[in-house]
C-alpha positions in Angstrom: 65.6 147.2 46.8 65.3 147.0 50.6 62.2 146.7 52.8 62.3 150.3 53.9 63.9 152.0 50.8 62.9 155.7 50.7 61.9 155.9 54.4 63.7 158.7 56.3 63.9 158.3 60.1 65.1 161.0 62.5 66.4 159.5 65.7 67.3 161.5 68.7 70.2 159.5 70.1 69.5 157.6 73.3 69.9 154.1 74.7 66.2 153.5 74.5 65.9 154.2 70.7 69.3 152.8 69.6 68.2 149.3 68.7 64.9 150.4 67.1 66.9 152.8 64.9 69.4 150.0 64.0 66.6 147.6 63.0 65.0 150.2 60.8 68.4 151.2 59.3 69.4 147.6 58.6 66.0 147.2 56.8 67.0 150.0 54.5 65.6 153.1 56.0 67.8 156.3 55.9 68.3 156.8 59.7 69.6 160.2 60.6 71.0 160.2 64.2 70.8 163.5 66.0 73.6 163.9 68.5 74.7 166.8 70.8 77.8 168.7 69.7 80.1 166.7 72.0 78.6 163.4 70.8 76.2 160.9 72.3 77.2 159.5 75.7 76.8 156.0 74.2 80.1 156.6 72.4 81.8 156.1 75.8 80.1 152.9 76.7 82.3 149.9 77.2 83.5 147.4 76.0 86.1 149.0 73.7 88.0 147.7 70.7 91.2 146.1 72.0 90.0 147.0 75.5 91.4 150.5 75.0 88.9 153.4 75.6 88.9 156.1 73.1 87.0 158.0 70.4 85.2 155.7 68.0 86.3 152.6 69.9 83.1 151.6 71.7 81.8 148.2 70.6 78.5 149.2 72.1 78.3 152.2 69.8 79.5 150.1 66.8 76.7 147.5 67.2 73.7 149.8 67.9 74.5 152.5 65.3 75.0 150.5 62.1 73.3 151.8 59.0 72.9 155.3 60.4 74.2 158.7 59.5 74.9 161.3 62.2 74.5 165.0 62.5 75.5 167.2 65.5 72.8 169.6 66.6 72.8 171.8 69.7 69.2 171.6 70.9 69.9 174.2 73.5 70.2 176.8 70.8 67.5 178.3 68.6 69.4 177.6 65.5 69.7 173.9 66.5 66.0 173.6 67.2 65.2 175.2 63.9 67.5 172.7 62.1 65.8 169.8 63.9 62.4 171.1 62.9 63.5 171.2 59.3 64.7 167.6 59.5 61.5 166.4 61.0 59.6 168.2 58.3 61.3 166.1 55.6 61.1 162.8 57.6 58.7 159.8 57.6 59.5 158.8 61.2 60.6 160.6 64.3 62.0 158.2 66.9 62.8 159.7 70.3 62.9 158.9 74.0 62.8 162.4 75.4 60.7 163.4 78.5 57.4 164.9 77.4 58.3 168.5 78.5 61.5 168.4 76.5 59.7 167.4 73.3 57.2 170.3 73.8 60.0 172.8 74.4 61.6 171.8 71.1 58.3 172.5 69.3 57.9 168.8 68.4 54.6 168.2 70.2 52.1 166.5 68.0 49.9 169.5 67.2 52.9 171.4 65.7 54.4 168.3 64.1 51.2 167.5 62.3 51.0 171.0 61.0 54.5 170.7 59.5 54.3 167.1 58.3 50.9 165.5 58.4 52.4 162.1 57.3 54.9 161.9 60.1 55.0 158.8 62.3 56.1 160.0 65.7 57.3 157.2 68.0 58.1 158.0 71.6 59.8 155.4 73.8 59.5 156.2 77.5 59.6 154.3 80.8 55.9 154.4 81.5 54.3 156.1 78.6 53.5 159.8 77.9 50.1 159.8 79.7 51.3 158.0 82.8 51.5 159.6 86.2 55.0 158.3 86.2 55.9 159.7 82.8 58.8 161.8 84.2 60.4 159.1 86.2 63.8 158.1 84.9 64.4 154.4 84.1 67.4 152.1 83.5 67.5 148.8 81.7 67.6 147.1 85.1 64.6 149.0 86.5 62.6 148.2 83.4 63.2 144.5 83.7 62.7 144.5 87.5 59.6 146.7 87.6 58.1 145.2 84.5 58.3 141.7 85.9 60.8 139.6 83.9 63.4 139.5 86.7 60.9 137.8 89.0 60.9 134.8 86.7 64.6 134.7 86.0 67.1 132.8 88.1 67.7 129.6 90.0 65.4 127.1 91.8 67.4 127.9 94.9 65.6 131.1 96.1 68.3 132.0 98.5 70.0 133.3 95.4 68.8 136.6 94.2 66.9 136.9 90.9 68.9 137.4 87.7 68.7 140.2 85.3 68.9 139.1 81.7 72.0 140.5 80.0 72.4 142.4 76.8 70.1 145.4 77.6 67.0 143.3 77.2 64.8 146.0 78.8 65.7 148.5 76.2 65.4 145.9 73.4 61.9 144.9 74.4 60.6 148.5 74.1 62.6 149.0 70.9 61.0 145.9 69.3 57.5 147.1 70.1 58.3 150.5 68.7 59.5 149.0 65.5 56.4 146.8 65.1 54.2 149.8 65.7 56.1 152.0 63.3 55.9 149.4 60.5 52.2 148.9 61.1 51.6 152.6 61.1 53.6 153.1 57.8 51.4 150.5 56.2 48.2 152.3 57.4 49.6 155.6 56.2 49.5 154.2 52.6 45.7 154.3 52.9 45.0 157.4 55.0 48.0 159.5 54.1 48.3 160.5 57.7 50.9 159.8 60.4 50.2 158.8 64.0 51.7 159.2 67.4 53.0 156.0 68.9 53.3 156.0 72.7 55.6 153.1 73.8 55.8 152.2 77.5 58.9 150.2 78.3 57.3 149.1 81.5 54.2 147.7 79.8 56.3 146.1 77.0 58.4 144.3 79.5 55.4 143.1 81.4 53.9 141.5 78.3 56.9 139.2 78.1 56.3 137.7 81.6 54.3 134.8 80.1 52.2 133.3 82.9 53.4 135.5 85.7 51.2 138.5 85.3 48.1 136.5 84.3 48.4 134.3 87.4 48.6 137.3 89.6 45.8 139.3 87.9 43.4 136.3 87.7 44.0 134.4 90.9 46.6 136.4 92.9 49.2 133.7 92.9 52.8 134.0 92.0 55.1 131.9 89.9 58.5 130.8 91.2 61.9 130.8 89.5 63.3 127.5 88.3 66.7 126.7 86.9 66.8 126.6 83.2 63.1 126.3 82.7 59.8 128.2 82.8 58.7 129.8 86.0 55.5 128.4 87.3 53.4 128.1 90.4 54.5 124.6 91.1 57.9 123.1 90.8 58.4 121.2 87.6 61.0 118.4 86.8 64.5 119.7 86.0 65.4 120.0 82.4 69.1 120.9 82.6 71.6 118.1 82.6 75.4 117.9 82.6 77.1 116.2 79.8 80.3 114.0 79.7 82.5 117.1 79.0 81.1 119.0 82.0 79.0 121.3 79.8 75.3 121.7 80.4 72.3 121.3 78.0 68.7 122.2 78.4 66.6 119.2 77.4 63.6 121.4 76.7 60.5 119.5 75.7 61.0 115.8 76.2 59.6 113.3 73.7 55.8 113.4 73.8 54.7 111.7 70.6 55.4 108.2 69.2 57.6 109.4 66.4 59.8 111.3 68.9 60.1 108.1 70.9 61.1 106.3 67.7 63.8 108.9 67.2 65.1 108.5 70.7 65.2 104.7 70.4 67.2 105.0 67.2 69.6 107.5 68.8 70.1 105.1 71.8 70.9 102.3 69.3 73.2 104.4 67.2 75.2 105.2 70.4 75.3 101.5 71.4 73.6 102.3 74.7 70.3 100.4 74.2 71.4 97.4 76.3 72.7 99.6 79.2 69.4 101.4 80.0 66.9 99.3 82.0 64.0 101.5 80.9 64.7 100.8 77.2 61.6 98.5 77.1 59.4 101.5 78.0 60.9 103.6 75.2 60.1 100.9 72.8 56.5 100.8 74.1 56.2 104.5 73.5 57.6 104.1 70.0 55.1 101.4 69.2 52.0 103.4 70.5 49.6 105.0 68.1 49.3 108.0 70.5 50.4 109.2 73.9 48.5 111.6 76.2 50.3 113.7 78.8 47.0 113.8 80.8 47.4 110.0 81.4 50.6 110.5 83.5 49.8 109.5 87.0 46.6 107.8 85.9 47.9 105.1 83.6 50.9 103.1 84.9 52.3 102.2 81.4 52.0 105.8 80.1 53.6 107.1 83.3 56.5 104.7 82.9 57.0 105.6 79.2 57.3 109.3 79.9 59.6 108.6 82.9 61.8 106.5 80.7 62.2 109.3 78.2 63.5 111.5 81.0 65.9 108.8 82.2 67.2 108.1 78.7 67.9 111.8 77.9 69.8 112.1 81.2 71.7 108.8 80.5 72.8 109.9 77.1 74.2 113.1 78.5 76.6 111.2 80.7 78.2 109.6 77.6 78.6 112.4 75.1 79.7 116.0 74.9 77.2 118.8 75.0 77.6 119.6 71.3 77.3 115.9 70.3 74.2 115.7 72.5 72.7 118.8 70.8 73.4 117.4 67.3 72.2 113.9 68.1 69.0 115.2 69.6 68.3 117.4 66.6 68.7 114.4 64.3 66.3 112.5 66.5 63.8 115.3 66.3 64.0 116.2 69.9 64.5 120.0 70.7 67.4 120.6 73.1 70.0 123.4 73.4 73.6 123.7 74.6 74.1 126.3 77.3 76.4 128.6 75.3 78.3 131.7 76.2 77.5 134.6 73.8 80.8 134.2 71.9 80.2 130.4 71.6 76.7 131.0 70.2 78.2 133.4 67.7 80.6 130.8 66.4 78.1 127.9 66.3 78.2 126.2 62.9 74.5 126.7 62.4 74.8 130.4 62.7 77.9 130.4 60.4 76.1 128.3 57.8 73.1 130.6 57.9 75.3 133.6 57.3 74.6 135.2 60.6 78.2 136.5 60.9 78.4 139.7 58.8 81.5 141.5 57.8 81.3 145.3 57.9 83.9 147.5 56.3 85.6 149.9 58.7 87.9 151.5 56.2 91.6 151.2 55.8 91.2 147.6 54.7 89.8 146.5 58.1 86.6 144.4 58.1 84.9 143.5 61.4 82.5 140.6 62.0 79.1 141.7 63.4 76.0 139.8 64.5 73.8 139.7 61.4 70.2 139.4 60.4 67.7 138.6 63.1 65.3 137.6 60.3 65.6 137.0 56.6 63.4 138.5 53.8 63.1 136.7 50.5 62.4 139.7 48.3 64.0 142.6 50.2 67.2 141.3 51.8 68.3 142.6 55.1 71.8 144.2 55.2 74.0 146.3 57.4 74.4 149.4 55.2 77.5 150.8 56.8 79.5 151.0 60.0 78.4 153.3 62.9 79.1 157.0 62.1 82.1 158.9 63.4 81.3 162.1 65.3 80.4 164.8 62.8 81.0 162.6 59.8 77.8 163.5 58.0 77.1 167.0 59.2 77.8 168.7 55.9 76.1 166.0 53.8 72.8 166.1 55.7 72.7 169.9 55.8 73.3 169.9 52.0 70.4 167.5 51.6 68.2 169.8 53.6 69.2 172.7 51.4 68.3 170.7 48.3 71.9 170.5 47.0 71.8 166.8 46.8 69.2 164.0 46.5 67.8 162.2 49.5 70.2 160.9 52.0 70.9 157.2 51.1 73.0 154.6 52.8 
């Protein structure tokens, strides 16, 4: 049994819906992906398997279309529109990112859909929301992140360097995450009311919600935050948290020791490394470890407290000069101090913690080939998450899905 067993999702293929459809499919929903006859443009998105472009070789397609089945439908033809309407009539969820006028032209506006399938949950993901004056404006992942605000807070303390866009299609991901949360909430409500709802997701608004302090500072006091290397953007410059280790790699020290038990962990770490006698500020670390409590508000007002917190920063930087980034990370974790190695994506994927957790997931591609994929973003105790199958080949499930619609087989299952 999976979390979404028995739920049928019709997804009109697009970059904006792809991750939402994947999350629902990997939770066990039967996701039917509707593509144009020539296939979705996403099938041609690099990078490619073996760096060789070709049909069914897009790694982008592979990742975002797991646990889905695909049917080719020509929505410019009456027969195709009728077929889509029949699919929607059998579905629990319609997931799309079409422009409002396009949805109405297909006869999928809410009034018609409710008449055909009163329990349908209809989720539309658009740049600015269906009711916005900007509803018809096209967006890209970059413009979502820039216009929504996250880019303003991302980058380096040196503001002569342009802001940095987060990689990995984060703009599309943010909107997809909010769509999934809304869909799950609505499916739960439907168990009581028996009725579906229309969900209007604005990618712009979703991105803006992720800006932490930035939007609030502007809305409340018309002040702006500033980008800072490896740490939160804020109105005022904070102390650096990124340090370079003995092997030349960087780590983010994150939240430095604040409580006595964290100072005790840091003192023990220094001693285990044989570095206690080399740090002049060691006496202040021991003071922090011996305290009953420490208050950040006393920094700058109490000399001893100020010296204790300053010593923690010096100690963390000092240790970095003597160990590798990975050893620094592991040592800090054992000491109860949160830090993180600055990994490349491929290094993060191979991290022993992810491996031990089972994050790496093998997917059968047929012909004896199994490919490692990024796995579960969350783990369910009673209803395990699982990639049901590889991304569909073009036209692979046309006949099967049509047969299901005609009642020749049972419900589509992955």
